[in-house]
Residue frames relative to the residue before (quaternion, step in Angstrom):
aa qw qx qy qz dx dy dz
M 1.0000 0.0000 0.0000 0.0000 0.00 0.00 0.00
I 0.1917 -0.7681 0.6038 0.0925 3.52 -1.22 0.67
K 0.2092 -0.7621 0.6042 0.1022 3.52 -0.95 0.98
I 0.1584 -0.7662 0.6177 0.0798 3.57 -1.06 0.84
I 0.1099 -0.7457 0.6554 0.0482 3.54 -1.01 0.95
A 0.0170 0.8177 -0.5709 0.0711 3.60 -0.40 1.23
K 0.1257 -0.8285 0.5455 0.0143 3.56 -0.17 1.37
N 0.1075 -0.7913 0.6018 0.0126 3.55 -0.99 0.98
Y 0.2211 -0.7607 0.6011 0.1053 3.56 -0.98 0.95
V 0.1489 -0.8525 0.4997 0.0382 3.54 0.14 1.37
K 0.5372 -0.6268 0.4680 0.3155 3.55 -1.07 0.85
V 0.5705 -0.5698 0.4640 0.3669 3.56 -1.14 0.70
G 0.7934 0.2776 -0.2368 0.4873 3.54 -0.94 0.95
K 0.6881 0.4704 -0.2733 0.4801 3.60 1.26 -0.11
T 0.4490 0.7289 -0.4486 0.2567 3.61 1.21 -0.16
D 0.6552 0.5076 -0.3377 0.4462 3.63 0.89 -0.79
E 0.6516 0.5036 -0.3083 0.4762 3.58 0.98 -0.85
F 0.6254 0.5331 -0.3260 0.4674 3.59 1.01 -0.84
K 0.6790 0.4956 -0.2932 0.4554 3.59 0.82 -0.99
K 0.6453 0.5257 -0.3261 0.4482 3.58 0.95 -0.86
M 0.6823 0.4664 -0.2845 0.4858 3.58 0.90 -0.91
A 0.6382 0.5404 -0.3236 0.4427 3.58 1.02 -0.77
M 0.5536 0.6185 -0.3958 0.3929 3.60 1.11 -0.58
E 0.6622 0.4913 -0.3069 0.4752 3.59 0.96 -0.84
L 0.6416 0.5269 -0.3211 0.4557 3.59 0.94 -0.90
V 0.6654 0.5050 -0.3008 0.4602 3.57 0.89 -0.94
A 0.6817 0.5014 -0.2996 0.4406 3.59 0.78 -1.00
K 0.7047 0.4519 -0.2761 0.4722 3.59 0.84 -0.92
S 0.6411 0.5161 -0.3297 0.4625 3.58 1.04 -0.69
Q 0.6321 0.5373 -0.3282 0.4518 3.59 1.00 -0.81
A 0.6770 0.5027 -0.2853 0.4556 3.59 1.12 -0.64
E 0.5352 0.6418 -0.4040 0.3721 3.61 1.23 -0.23
D 0.5350 -0.5881 0.4980 0.3463 3.55 -1.16 0.66
G 0.7969 0.3068 -0.2317 0.4659 3.56 -0.95 0.87
C 0.5563 0.5675 -0.4070 0.4504 3.57 1.28 -0.01
V 0.2752 -0.7573 0.5729 0.1499 3.57 -0.70 1.10
Y 0.7385 -0.2420 0.1373 0.6142 3.58 1.05 -0.86
Y 0.0494 -0.7709 0.6345 -0.0270 3.52 -1.25 0.57
N 0.1720 0.8014 -0.5468 0.1707 3.58 -0.35 1.24
L 0.3381 -0.6972 0.5901 0.2268 3.54 -1.30 0.38
H 0.1120 -0.7998 0.5896 0.0138 3.56 -0.93 1.00
E 0.2767 -0.7284 0.6038 0.1683 3.54 -1.20 0.65
K 0.4297 -0.7031 0.5019 0.2629 3.57 -0.81 1.01
I 0.4763 -0.6772 0.4839 0.2835 3.58 -0.82 1.02
G 0.8178 0.2021 -0.1894 0.5045 3.54 -0.81 1.08
E 0.7457 0.2548 -0.1722 0.5910 3.59 1.31 -0.14
P 0.1275 -0.8627 0.4846 0.0676 3.61 0.41 1.20
N 0.6606 0.4857 -0.3245 0.4716 3.62 1.19 -0.21
T 0.5986 0.4899 -0.3789 0.5080 3.58 1.28 0.18
L 0.0252 0.8057 -0.5837 0.0973 3.53 -0.31 1.35
T 0.0918 -0.8295 0.5504 -0.0248 3.55 -0.73 1.12
F 0.2868 -0.7091 0.6198 0.1753 3.52 -0.96 0.97
I 0.0494 -0.7494 0.6596 0.0306 3.55 -0.99 0.91
E 0.0101 -0.8206 0.5638 -0.0929 3.51 -0.56 1.29
C 0.0749 -0.7627 0.6369 0.0836 3.53 -1.26 0.41
W 0.0781 -0.8026 0.5906 -0.0306 3.53 -0.85 1.13
E 0.5915 -0.6149 0.4032 0.3309 3.55 -1.16 0.60
S 0.8185 -0.0540 0.0656 0.5682 3.64 1.04 -0.64
Q 0.6426 -0.5074 0.4061 0.4058 3.55 -1.31 0.25
E 0.6107 0.5615 -0.3487 0.4361 3.59 1.03 -0.73
I 0.6613 0.4874 -0.3037 0.4827 3.57 1.01 -0.78
I 0.6109 0.5325 -0.3442 0.4741 3.61 1.06 -0.71
D 0.6412 0.5239 -0.3226 0.4586 3.58 0.96 -0.86
K 0.6480 0.5049 -0.3063 0.4811 3.57 1.00 -0.84
H 0.6245 0.5451 -0.3253 0.4550 3.60 0.98 -0.86
G 0.6731 0.5227 -0.2899 0.4355 3.59 0.96 -0.88
K 0.6960 0.4419 -0.2634 0.5009 3.58 1.26 -0.26
T 0.4593 0.6953 -0.4521 0.3181 3.60 1.24 -0.03
E 0.6435 -0.5368 0.3880 0.3836 3.55 -1.21 0.54
H 0.6923 0.4853 -0.2992 0.4423 3.58 0.82 -0.94
F 0.6495 0.5102 -0.3255 0.4603 3.60 0.98 -0.76
T 0.7182 0.4529 -0.2677 0.4554 3.60 0.76 -1.02
R 0.6659 0.4846 -0.3017 0.4802 3.61 1.17 -0.45
I 0.7641 0.4178 -0.2112 0.4438 3.58 0.78 -1.04
V 0.6489 0.5595 -0.3443 0.3837 3.62 0.80 -0.92
P 0.6607 0.4835 -0.3425 0.4608 3.67 0.85 -0.73
Q 0.6339 0.5240 -0.3296 0.4636 3.59 1.06 -0.71
L 0.6295 0.5138 -0.3314 0.4794 3.58 1.04 -0.74
G 0.6320 0.5531 -0.3220 0.4371 3.57 1.01 -0.82
E 0.6344 0.5398 -0.3239 0.4486 3.58 1.07 -0.72
M 0.6694 0.4937 -0.2913 0.4726 3.59 1.20 -0.46
C 0.6111 0.5677 -0.3417 0.4331 3.58 1.28 -0.03
E 0.4892 -0.6851 0.4679 0.2690 3.54 -1.12 0.73
K 0.7817 0.0195 -0.0161 0.6232 3.58 1.23 -0.41
P 0.6670 -0.4953 0.3460 0.4361 3.59 -1.19 0.32
G 0.4536 -0.6887 0.5026 0.2596 3.52 -1.10 0.75
E 0.4111 -0.6645 0.5615 0.2722 3.52 -1.39 -0.09
V 0.0541 -0.7878 0.6135 0.0058 3.55 -0.87 0.98
E 0.0031 0.7890 -0.6131 0.0412 3.54 -0.82 1.08
L 0.2107 -0.7593 0.6052 0.1131 3.55 -1.08 0.80
Y 0.0957 -0.7816 0.6161 0.0177 3.52 -1.07 0.89
K 0.3097 -0.7086 0.5999 0.2050 3.55 -1.07 0.76
V 0.3789 -0.7124 0.5443 0.2292 3.56 -0.83 1.00
I 0.1129 -0.8286 0.5465 0.0447 3.58 -0.71 1.04
I 0.7807 0.1798 -0.1206 0.5862 3.60 1.15 -0.45
């Protein structure tokens, strides 16, 4: 399994719009085959730092997810609401 941590630095005044759009991304991603979990988190004390934490069964499934209609449509729009580029890290689950 592979875990993805995708941190977003949302512009002030855009967090509600970001969260609303992210709801569709989360729901459709959770319904994909091979998705173990996919959620959006808000950093405590920093409400404009929103992080997707995801877990997928394999890299092949992640690659397929990255080509889905909802991902290719929504992720660029979310990026436009951010003040700077986000950070994406992948982790292999070992235990």
